[in-house]
VEXBA-689483 format. One line per field, with one value per residue: residue in one letter; chain; x, y, z of N, C-alpha, C in turn. Coordinates in nm, 3 decimals, decimal comma, padded with zeros to 5 digits. Layout:
! residues N
res	c(A  ...);
chain	c(A  ...);
n.X	c(X  ...);
n.Y	c(Y  ...);
n.Z	c(Z  ...);
ca.X	c(X  ...);
ca.Y	c(Y  ...);
ca.Z	c(Z  ...);
c.X	c(X  ...);
c.Y	c(Y  ...);
c.Z	c(Z  ...);
! end
This chain:
! residues 83
res	c(X  X  X  X  X  X  X  X  X  X  X  X  X  X  X  X  X  X  X  X  X  X  X  X  X  X  X  X  X  X  X  X  X  X  X  X  X  X  X  X  X  X  X  X  X  X  X  X  X  X  X  X  X  X  X  X  X  X  X  X  X  X  X  X  X  X  X  X  X  X  X  X  X  X  X  X  X  X  X  X  X  X  X);
chain	c(A  A  A  A  A  A  A  A  A  A  A  A  A  A  A  A  A  A  A  A  A  A  A  A  A  A  A  A  A  A  A  A  A  A  A  A  A  A  A  A  A  A  A  A  A  A  A  A  A  A  A  A  A  A  A  A  A  A  A  A  A  A  A  A  A  A  A  A  A  A  A  A  A  A  A  A  A  A  A  A  A  A  A);
n.X	c(15,766  15,656  15,350  15,230  14,981  14,813  14,502  14,314  14,000  13,703  13,365  13,053  12,709  12,514  12,456  12,455  12,647  12,602  12,600  12,864  13,171  13,497  13,747  14,026  14,241  14,462  14,658  14,811  14,978  14,742  14,547  14,332  14,438  14,391  14,167  14,056  13,758  13,555  13,293  13,281  13,492  13,735  14,022  13,994  14,082  14,140  14,282  14,506  14,746  14,651  14,456  14,619  14,771  14,560  14,470  14,697  14,720  14,475  14,509  14,669  14,609  14,657  14,723  14,488  14,305  14,396  14,338  14,059  14,011  14,054  13,823  13,694  13,908  14,004  13,797  13,546  13,642  13,729  13,501  13,344  13,499  13,485  13,218);
n.Y	c(20,553  20,404  20,286  20,050  19,896  19,647  19,540  19,283  19,175  18,971  19,030  18,906  18,897  18,719  18,363  18,275  18,393  18,619  18,874  18,928  19,095  19,224  19,376  19,581  19,735  20,003  20,113  20,368  20,464  20,431  20,549  20,519  20,525  20,455  20,256  19,959  19,856  19,597  19,628  19,890  19,890  20,012  20,194  20,405  20,707  20,838  21,027  21,303  21,198  20,940  20,986  21,074  20,838  20,664  20,766  20,712  20,431  20,345  20,404  20,204  19,946  19,666  19,607  19,689  19,512  19,277  19,320  19,331  19,069  18,932  18,892  18,671  18,484  18,473  18,534  18,404  18,149  18,064  18,079  17,868  17,774  17,985  17,971);
n.Z	c(24,105  23,798  23,660  23,446  23,259  23,075  22,979  22,862  22,782  22,769  22,732  22,817  22,745  22,714  22,679  22,418  22,259  22,104  22,212  22,275  22,348  22,282  22,468  22,487  22,688  22,768  23,025  23,213  23,496  23,651  23,492  23,229  22,906  22,638  22,441  22,284  22,146  22,047  21,957  21,876  21,697  21,660  21,790  22,076  22,220  22,547  22,678  22,611  22,507  22,455  22,255  22,048  22,003  21,935  21,689  21,532  21,557  21,454  21,188  21,097  20,911  20,913  21,180  21,306  21,192  21,307  21,580  21,563  21,493  21,728  21,874  21,755  21,759  22,026  22,225  22,147  22,097  22,349  22,504  22,605  22,816  22,996  23,067);
ca.X	c(15,772  15,552  15,262  15,175  14,898  14,728  14,397  14,232  13,890  13,584  13,243  12,941  12,579  12,428  12,530  12,452  12,762  12,564  12,631  13,001  13,259  13,637  13,797  14,170  14,266  14,600  14,652  14,938  14,960  14,602  14,461  14,315  14,473  14,338  14,092  13,995  13,632  13,515  13,166  13,314  13,575  13,857  14,077  13,943  14,170  14,073  14,371  14,572  14,838  14,569  14,395  14,729  14,800  14,443  14,473  14,805  14,691  14,361  14,554  14,741  14,503  14,692  14,710  14,346  14,241  14,436  14,257  13,921  14,008  14,065  13,689  13,676  14,020  14,022  13,673  13,451  13,709  13,740  13,375  13,300  13,578  13,432  13,089);
ca.Y	c(20,462  20,408  20,170  20,027  19,775  19,621  19,448  19,232  19,099  18,939  19,053  18,829  18,937  18,601  18,242  18,245  18,462  18,732  18,999  18,923  19,201  19,217  19,507  19,582  19,865  20,039  20,198  20,418  20,530  20,414  20,626  20,451  20,616  20,413  20,130  19,901  19,788  19,529  19,679  20,016  19,847  20,092  20,246  20,534  20,766  20,907  21,135  21,365  21,097  20,831  21,030  21,072  20,698  20,606  20,807  20,640  20,287  20,324  20,415  20,080  19,851  19,530  19,599  19,702  19,385  19,177  19,346  19,291  18,923  18,876  18,851  18,534  18,398  18,461  18,535  18,300  18,019  18,029  18,107  17,749  17,767  18,086  17,925);
ca.Z	c(23,995  23,697  23,656  23,313  23,259  22,959  23,018  22,752  22,842  22,691  22,809  22,766  22,798  22,705  22,650  22,275  22,201  22,018  22,280  22,323  22,301  22,321  22,509  22,510  22,750  22,802  23,145  23,262  23,626  23,689  23,402  23,101  22,797  22,509  22,449  22,165  22,177  21,924  21,907  21,807  21,585  21,648  21,915  22,123  22,319  22,658  22,722  22,496  22,453  22,404  22,129  21,951  21,969  21,869  21,549  21,466  21,554  21,365  21,049  21,065  20,873  20,953  21,326  21,338  21,154  21,408  21,700  21,534  21,490  21,863  21,917  21,709  21,797  22,170  22,304  22,109  22,110  22,491  22,573  22,679  22,939  23,087  23,117);
c.X	c(15,654  15,475  15,203  15,097  14,821  14,629  14,316  14,124  13,778  13,464  13,128  12,812  12,480  12,512  12,537  12,560  12,726  12,603  12,773  13,081  13,398  13,684  13,945  14,206  14,414  14,595  14,793  14,912  14,812  14,506  14,454  14,337  14,402  14,270  14,046  13,870  13,582  13,380  13,183  13,399  13,700  13,904  14,016  14,037  14,094  14,157  14,433  14,667  14,761  14,503  14,499  14,759  14,682  14,441  14,579  14,771  14,572  14,399  14,632  14,639  14,533  14,676  14,565  14,271  14,274  14,356  14,113  13,906  14,015  13,929  13,664  13,782  14,025  13,890  13,583  13,511  13,712  13,610  13,327  13,375  13,522  13,297  13,105);
c.Y	c(20,481  20,278  20,160  19,896  19,767  19,513  19,411  19,145  19,076  18,960  18,983  18,882  18,822  18,481  18,210  18,317  18,576  18,865  19,005  19,041  19,183  19,358  19,494  19,722  19,882  20,144  20,239  20,500  20,541  20,502  20,551  20,552  20,584  20,279  20,089  19,828  19,727  19,577  19,812  19,986  19,928  20,134  20,381  20,583  20,844  21,020  21,195  21,266  20,980  20,863  21,027  20,929  20,633  20,642  20,729  20,491  20,257  20,335  20,292  19,970  19,709  19,511  19,606  19,574  19,275  19,196  19,302  19,139  18,858  18,831  18,706  18,441  18,371  18,444  18,418  18,161  17,972  18,049  17,988  17,736  17,865  18,045  17,798);
c.Z	c(23,902  23,696  23,516  23,318  23,128  22,998  22,895  22,815  22,742  22,782  22,739  22,826  22,791  22,664  22,500  22,195  22,106  22,081  22,331  22,266  22,358  22,351  22,545  22,560  22,784  22,912  23,183  23,387  23,664  23,609  23,270  22,988  22,667  22,524  22,310  22,211  22,046  21,871  21,835  21,684  21,563  21,787  21,947  22,232  22,423  22,717  22,596  22,428  22,392  22,271  22,018  21,906  21,896  21,721  21,472  21,452  21,463  21,218  21,004  21,038  20,921  21,104  21,372  21,304  21,255  21,536  21,680  21,533  21,627  21,917  21,879  21,766  21,947  22,245  22,271  22,124  22,255  22,569  22,656  22,810  23,042  23,146  23,194);
! end
């Protein structure tokens, strides 16, 4: 069978929310193919297929803006719950 997983997480380095980052990873058969990192601000591919998708997804301005907004919408909004 095949294994597909998408993991979205917020990483905190301090309580003041300055070092917070949003990471959205796409995994297929236990290999991470592509990742969005809010500190980088774009998708990065780790496999041949991931690099291909990263180039395509980075050219979509609306989709990229939505991913960048997840830091504010999801991470910072829910930070108090995590602490």
